[in-house]
N, C-alpha and C positions, 0 to 999 in steps of 0.2 A: 512585500515582504519577504526575506529571502530566508531559507531553512540553513540553519548554521552547523547543526550535526543530526545525522539519521544513526539511531541505535538499529541491531537487528535481533530479533528474538531466535532463540535456539530453533523454533517451530518454522519461521521464517526461511531459515537457512536449509533447513531439511527439505522445505516444500520447494524452495527453489532448484534445489540441485533433482527434484523429479519430472521440472517443465521441460520442454523440447526447446533447444538452441535458439529456435526464432522467436520465441517467446520470452527467453531469457534478453536477449538482445533488444526486444522493443519494451522489456521493463528497465533495462539499463537507459535508455534514452529516455522513458517517461521518468524515472529517476531524477535524471538532470534537468527537465523540465520542472519537476516537483520543486528542487531544491531554490530553483530561480523563482519560481511563480506557484505556490500550492494551490492557485483558484484560477490556473490556466483551464479554459473551455475543453481542451482535448482531453484532461484528465477527469472531467465529471465529478469532482470532489465533492463529497456528500456525506454528511452525518448520519449514522445508522438511527433507527428507531427502537422504541421498546427496551427489551433487556439488554439491548445493544447501545444505548444511550452514551456518548462519549468516545465511542469508538468511529472511526472514520473509514471511508473507501476512495481510492481511485481507481479509474480504469487504466488497464493496459492496452485491450481492446473490447470487443464485444461480449467476448466470454469470461476473460481473466480479469482479476482485481488484485490491488494490494490492500490489505487491512491494515489501520495502523490507529496510534493514538498519541495524543501531544503529553508528554510527561510534564509534571510540575514546574521543572527547571526550563520549559520550552522545548527541550529537545523532542524530537521525533522518534517513536517504537514503532519500526513495522513488525507487525505481529504475524502476518500471513500472506501468502500470494497463491493464487489458483484460480481455478473457475469456481462458479456459484455453491460449490458443495464447501467452499472453506466457512462459510458462514455455521456449518452445521458445528464447527469444531471450537467454535469460539466460545 
């Protein structure tokens, strides 16, 4: 499955700007992998549980994540990016 379109929430863009440049560079590489193969093993793509059902996470590295949801039209919305604290803001 190839991802055709990714949209970015205002929160995602705001959070992205706060990250160190090396993390941003890795996130850009991971996004490219995600577009080509959203289930690539390096992303550790998984659905969240409980109150966050329907929201998914991919790993940038061991500390940083991108949180996203699939829209009804099939597009992807990146909601947030950051360390594990981002789960508190959902």
